C-alpha positions in Angstrom: 105.7 116.6 75.1 108.3 115.8 72.5 107.2 112.7 70.6 104.1 111.9 72.6 100.8 113.3 71.5 98.5 115.0 74.0 95.9 112.2 73.4 98.5 109.5 74.3 99.6 111.4 77.4 96.0 111.8 78.6 95.5 108.0 78.3 97.9 107.7 81.2 95.3 109.4 83.5 93.0 106.7 84.9 89.8 107.1 86.9 88.9 103.9 88.8 86.5 104.0 91.8 88.6 101.2 93.3 91.8 103.2 93.2 92.3 106.3 95.4 88.5 106.7 95.7 88.2 107.5 92.0 90.7 110.4 91.9 92.5 110.9 88.7 95.6 108.6 88.9 98.6 107.9 86.9 98.4 104.6 85.0 96.5 103.1 87.9 99.6 103.1 90.0 97.9 104.9 93.0 99.7 108.1 92.3 97.0 110.8 92.2 97.6 113.5 89.7 97.1 116.0 92.5 100.2 114.7 94.4 102.4 115.0 91.4 101.2 118.6 90.8 101.8 119.4 94.5 105.4 118.0 94.3 106.1 120.2 91.3 104.5 123.2 93.0 106.7 122.6 96.0 109.8 123.1 93.8 110.7 119.5 93.0 112.0 118.9 89.5 110.7 116.2 87.3 114.0 114.5 87.7 113.8 114.5 91.5 110.2 113.1 91.4 111.4 110.3 89.1 114.3 109.6 91.3 112.1 109.3 94.4 109.4 107.3 92.5 111.1 105.0 90.0 107.9 103.4 88.9 106.9 106.7 87.3 107.9 107.8 83.9 108.6 111.3 82.5 105.4 111.0 80.4 103.4 110.5 83.6 104.5 113.9 84.8 103.8 115.5 81.4 100.4 113.8 81.5 99.6 115.3 85.0 100.5 118.8 83.8 98.5 118.4 80.6 95.5 117.1 82.6 95.7 120.2 84.9 95.9 122.5 81.9 92.8 120.9 80.4 91.0 121.3 83.7 91.8 125.0 83.8 89.8 125.4 80.6 86.6 124.6 82.5 84.3 127.6 83.0 84.3 127.6 86.8 87.3 128.9 88.7 88.2 127.8 92.2 89.1 130.7 94.5 91.7 130.1 97.1 91.0 131.9 100.4 
């Protein structure tokens, strides 16, 4: 997160009931945070994601990761079957 504070990164995460049914989204661009995380988990690099989605910025990917990290601090844990 070189140069961008965590607070500034998290401002990139938007929640709007009119966009993607209120799912956490990057800058209202209809990119759910979940999709970016799934792309990273599938092995795509941030560079590949940015190449495929030129309207995204590197800070968007950082914001998605930070958002997921903050969610993992919640007391409940989801078990995957």
